[in-house]
N, C-alpha and C positions, 0 to 999 in steps of 0.2 A: 483176742480179735483175730479173725481168720484172714487169709490172703484176700478173698473177694471183698471183705469188709474194708480192708486197707486200700484196695484199689478204688472202691466206691468213695472212701474218704478223700483219696487223692484227687479224684475227678471233681468232687464237690469243692475241694479246697483250692484247686489250681487258680481260680479267679480271686478268691479271698486271701490267699497266702502267697503273694508274689515273692516273699522272702524265704520260701520253703527250701531247705537244704537237706537232702537225704541223710547226710552224715552228722547233722547237728546233734542228734540224740546221743551218739557215742562220744562226741567231743565234749558236750556239756556234762554227761555222766561221769567222765573222768575227773571232774572237779567236785563231785558230790562230797567226798570225804573231807577235802580241804575246806569247803564252805561250811560244812557241819561242825568241824573241829575249831575253826577260826572265825566264827561268825562275828565276834566282837572286835576283830582286828582287820576286817575286810575294808578295802577302799570303797569309796562311794559307788563307783561303777561296778565293782564286784558285788556289792549288796544287791544292785538291780539284777545282775546276772544270776545271783543266788535265788532271788524272788522268782525269776523266770523258771529256773530249774525246779525249785520246790513246788511251784504251782503246777508245772507239767507232771511232776511225780504224783501229785494228789489226784490227777485225772486217771492214773493207772489203778487197776484192781490191786488189792492187798497182796495177792500171790505174785503178781507181776512185779510189784515193787520189791518184794522180798527176794525174788529171783535176781533182779538187777543189783540189789544191795549186796548180795553175796559176791558179786564181782567188783562193784565200784565203791561201795561204802564200807571199806575195810582198810585198816592200816597197811601200809606197804611192809613187806617182809624184806629183810636184808639177806641177799645171797651173793657170796663172793664180793662183798663190799658194795653191791649195787642194790638199790631199792626197787623191788618189783611187786606187782600185783599177783594174786593167784592166777595161774594159767587156766585157759579154757579146759585143758585136759584134766587138771586137778579138780576143777569144779564139776565137770561132767562125771567123773568117777564118784565124787562126793554125793552127787544127786542121783546116781544110778542110771545115767543116761549115756548113750553113745556120744562120742565127740561131735559127730555131724549133726545129731539131733539137738545137742546143747547149743552149738553155734547157730543153727537155724532159728532156734527159739530166741536166742540173744539178739540176733540181727533183726528179727521181726519186732521185738520189743523196742530196740533202739530206733527203728524206723517209725514205730508208733509214737515214741517220744519226740521224734523230729517234727511230727505234725503238731503236737501239743506245744512244743517250744516255739514253732513258727507263730502260732496263735498268740502266745504270751509275749513274744517279741513285739508284735504289733500293739498289744495292750500297753506295754511298758516302754514303748519307743521314745516318747517325749521325756520320760524320766531318765532313761538311759542316755539320751543325747545331752540332757542337762548335766548329768554326772560327768560326761566326757568333757563338756565345756569347762567345768570347774577343774577337772583333772589336768587339762592342758594349759591352765593359767589364764584362760580367756574370760573367766567370770569374776564375780566380786570377791571370791575367797582366795584369790591368788593372782599371779601375773604382775605386770609392771604398772 
């Protein structure tokens, strides 16, 4: 998706997506590997968040999804006792791109994901709120 297409999507979506957050794509993508590896162990509200993320990922083209997967859907590496993701520099070299082009593409795709996430947050809003209701002990499954 080109920059003019993103701008057009933003203009069309501003009224429909009052919950749009430009950085939501990157934030949710960071949880991709966790959700995929621990799907059977997620809490109820995390299951809804995973649905939102995976639904948004489905709206991407295969090449775009693969690009983001190389950054976000990989196990952490341990360096000096600290768990870290592959760096942008490492991934840019791996893909034969300059660092600036790699970052620009990643940011563009993260922003595109933000639009999709905002749409699915609206779709799953009631389910998410219900899961939080139970999480905090105010529903039938917990509390006093």
